[in-house]
C-alpha distance (Angstrom), angle and dihedral (degrees) to the residues before:
residue distance angle dihedral
M1 . . .
A2 3.80 . .
L3 3.78 118.9 .
P4 3.81 119.9 -116.1
H5 3.81 112.0 -100.0
E6 3.83 90.6 -109.6
V7 3.81 88.3 65.0
E8 3.79 99.1 30.8
R9 3.80 92.0 59.7
L10 3.81 89.5 58.7
G11 3.78 88.6 69.7
P12 3.81 121.8 -140.9
E13 3.82 96.3 -77.6
V14 3.80 96.7 51.2
Q15 3.82 91.7 39.6
S16 3.80 89.7 54.9
W17 3.83 90.3 48.0
V18 3.84 90.5 49.5
E19 3.80 91.6 50.3
Q20 3.82 92.2 49.8
Q21 3.81 91.3 49.4
L22 3.81 92.1 49.5
L23 3.81 92.6 46.7
S24 3.79 89.4 50.7
D25 3.80 91.1 50.1
L26 3.81 90.5 46.7
R27 3.82 89.0 63.8
H28 3.82 88.7 67.2
Y29 3.81 86.7 65.2
G30 3.80 95.5 51.5
V31 3.80 99.5 -95.7
Q32 3.79 107.8 129.2
R33 3.78 109.2 158.7
N34 3.78 132.5 134.6
D35 3.81 97.8 -151.3
L36 3.80 99.6 68.5
L37 3.80 124.3 133.6
F38 3.79 130.1 -176.1
D39 3.78 121.9 -121.4
W40 3.80 106.1 -158.9
S41 3.81 95.2 169.0
Q42 3.82 97.2 108.8
V43 3.81 102.4 35.9
V44 3.78 120.7 144.4
Q45 3.81 126.5 -157.2
E46 3.79 112.4 -117.8
G47 3.80 101.9 -169.3
H48 3.82 105.3 -110.5
Y49 3.80 108.0 110.6
M50 3.78 145.1 152.5
D51 3.77 141.1 177.3
F52 3.81 109.7 -97.5
R53 3.80 123.8 176.1
G54 3.79 88.8 -18.0
R55 3.82 92.2 -54.4
M56 3.79 134.2 100.2
L57 3.79 111.1 -104.5
E58 3.78 114.6 -171.6
S59 3.76 140.8 166.0
L60 3.79 110.5 -92.7
S61 3.79 132.1 -171.0
D62 3.81 131.6 -157.7
I63 3.79 94.5 45.6
L64 3.79 111.0 160.6
V65 3.79 124.5 -156.1
R66 3.78 113.2 -159.7
G67 3.75 135.3 -170.8
S68 3.80 119.6 -123.1
D69 3.82 87.8 -95.4
G70 3.82 90.4 59.9
T71 3.80 96.9 -109.0
T72 3.79 117.0 138.0
V73 3.80 110.8 -107.1
A74 3.81 97.9 173.0
E75 3.78 141.4 -2.8
G76 3.74 127.1 -164.5
W77 3.76 157.2 123.1
M78 3.80 121.3 -88.0
D79 3.75 125.1 -147.8
F80 3.79 137.3 164.1
V81 3.77 143.5 -148.4
N82 3.79 129.3 -148.3
T83 3.79 112.5 -129.7
S84 3.80 100.3 178.3
A85 3.78 140.1 33.8
G86 3.80 90.7 -136.5
T87 3.79 112.9 121.3
D88 3.81 90.4 -137.0
S89 3.80 95.8 47.4
E90 3.78 120.7 115.8
P91 3.78 121.2 -129.4
R92 3.79 117.2 -124.3
L93 3.80 108.8 -109.7
F94 3.81 122.0 -155.4
W95 3.78 146.3 153.9
L96 3.80 107.9 -88.1
F97 3.81 91.6 -174.7
L98 3.79 122.5 12.6
S99 3.78 140.3 178.3
V100 3.80 121.3 -172.1
A101 3.80 128.3 -161.8
A102 3.80 114.6 -103.9
D103 3.80 125.9 160.9
C104 3.82 91.4 -4.8
K105 3.83 91.8 -55.9
L106 3.77 134.8 92.5
K107 3.79 110.2 -110.2
K108 3.82 120.2 -162.5
V109 3.79 108.7 -119.9
K110 3.81 98.7 166.4
E111 3.78 117.7 32.8
D112 3.80 105.7 154.1
A113 3.80 124.0 90.5
L114 3.80 91.2 -129.8
L115 3.77 136.4 109.1
P116 3.81 108.5 -85.7
V117 3.80 113.0 -102.6
H118 3.82 91.7 -127.0
L119 3.81 89.9 54.8
W120 3.81 94.6 47.4
E121 3.80 92.2 47.0
S122 3.81 91.4 50.8
M123 3.82 92.6 56.6
T124 3.77 122.4 99.7
D125 3.79 119.7 -121.8
S126 3.80 90.6 -104.0
E127 3.82 90.9 52.0
K128 3.80 91.0 50.0
Q129 3.80 89.5 48.5
H130 3.80 90.8 51.6
V131 3.80 91.3 50.9
A132 3.81 92.1 47.5
D133 3.82 91.9 48.0
T134 3.80 101.8 41.1
E135 3.79 112.8 16.7
S136 3.81 102.5 78.6
K137 3.81 91.1 171.9
W138 3.79 89.9 65.6
L139 3.81 97.3 33.2
H140 3.81 92.1 56.8
R141 3.79 94.7 42.9
D142 3.80 110.8 31.2
P143 3.84 121.9 71.7
K144 3.84 90.5 -158.1
V145 3.80 91.0 60.1
Q146 3.80 92.0 42.7
A147 3.81 92.0 51.0
W148 3.81 91.2 48.1
R149 3.79 92.0 51.8
L150 3.79 93.0 46.7
K151 3.80 91.3 49.0
Q152 3.82 90.7 50.0
Q153 3.80 91.6 48.3
R154 3.81 91.3 51.5
T155 3.80 92.5 45.5
N156 3.80 95.2 46.9
G157 3.77 96.2 39.8
């Protein structure tokens, strides 16, 4: 089956990188399996995008993660944040919204449109500063980013 254009334009290398990032982030929500496959067939563009490794990386919703038996293990919406101005820097990819299978149902485990706490806490001070200074999407929406910026403004006068 052909991939939707939103995924096809990632190219195989960036698609593989995206999948590894999302699988890594999925572990923060208790999903630690080695038999997971991505089902990109229903993805929807969500408007946040950037050029990455010469490809268009964008936030996508309706991403399904399936077990090798075809059952849905997780469903969600991926997004990213830039943490450096360097042209060779990698954005941080994460699940913006996420539901995980539990008791034969999908249970919402991340419902807010904010940076995940585990992601924010893993950032260096310079990465947080970059986000607070340049990523207006997150500055206007996320209280963690707003608090960081306010704290820096008070500290630096």
